[in-house]
C-alpha positions in Angstrom: -14.9 4.0 -15.9 -11.9 3.4 -13.5 -10.9 6.1 -11.1 -8.3 8.4 -12.1 -4.5 8.3 -10.4 -5.7 11.5 -8.4 -8.8 9.9 -7.2 -7.0 6.9 -5.9 -4.4 9.5 -4.4 -7.1 11.3 -2.6 -8.9 8.0 -1.3 -5.5 7.2 0.1 -5.5 3.8 -1.9 -1.7 4.0 -3.3 1.5 3.1 -1.8 3.7 6.1 -1.2 6.8 4.2 -2.9 5.0 2.3 -5.7 2.4 4.6 -6.4 0.3 1.7 -6.8 -2.8 0.0 -5.3 -1.5 -1.2 -1.8 -2.2 -5.0 -0.6 -1.2 -4.5 2.8 -1.4 -0.9 4.0 0.7 0.5 6.8 0.1 3.6 7.9 3.3 6.1 9.0 3.0 8.3 12.0 2.4 11.2 9.5 -0.4 10.0 8.0 1.0 8.7 4.8 0.4 5.1 3.7 2.7 2.5 2.5 2.6 -1.2 1.1 4.8 -3.1 3.6 6.9 -5.1 1.3 7.7 -1.8 -0.5 8.1 0.1 2.4 10.3 -2.5 3.9 12.4 -2.9 1.0 12.6 1.1 0.3 13.6 1.7 4.2 16.5 -1.4 3.7 17.9 0.3 0.8 17.8 3.9 2.0 19.1 3.8 5.9 15.7 4.1 7.0 15.1 7.3 5.6 10.9 7.5 4.0 10.6 8.7 0.8 10.0 12.3 2.1 13.5 12.2 3.8 12.1 11.7 7.2 13.6 8.8 9.8 11.1 6.2 9.9 11.4 2.5 11.3 9.1 -0.5 10.5 8.3 -0.2 14.0 6.6 3.2 13.5 4.3 1.6 11.1 0.8 0.1 12.1 -1.3 -2.3 9.5 -4.5 -0.4 8.9 -7.3 -3.3 8.6 -10.1 -0.9 7.6 -7.8 0.5 4.4 -7.2 -3.0 3.5 -10.9 -3.8 3.7 -11.4 -0.8 1.6 -8.8 -1.5 -0.7 -10.2 -5.3 -1.4 -13.7 -3.8 -1.9 -11.9 -1.4 -4.8 -10.2 -4.1 -6.3 -13.0 -6.2 -6.5 -15.1 -3.5 -8.3 -12.6 -2.1 -10.4 -10.8 -5.5 -11.7 -8.6 -4.9 -14.2 -7.6 -1.2 -13.4 -4.0 -0.4 -14.2 -3.0 0.6 -10.6 -3.6 -2.7 -9.3 -0.6 -4.4 -9.0 -0.7 -7.3 -11.8 0.1 -9.9 -8.9 -2.5 -8.6 -6.5 -4.4 -11.8 -6.3 -1.5 -14.0 -5.6 -0.2 -11.4 -2.8 -3.4 -11.7 -0.8 -3.6 -15.7 -1.2 -0.3 -15.7 0.1 -1.3 -13.0 2.9 -4.2 -15.4 3.6 -2.4 -18.5 3.8 -0.2 -17.1 6.4 -3.4 -16.4 9.0 
């Protein structure tokens, strides 16, 4: 049985913008998580304001590699979960190709 949205939120696996499982999780100073591409687009479209209305810069965000590994394990264990972006594997392949 797949974990519920609430369980995924409690585990902080969901992006604060898209509310989907993150591919590249970045942590804001307030402890909220955002998928890199989603928060980058959001901040660009919203004059540097986070979804909660606070000021936020991309420089304020830190990649959380431990959370990324946790998410990768979740995705492997819950293939087909409705909160996993359809292009998750393609996005991961692009990221791995950049390293």
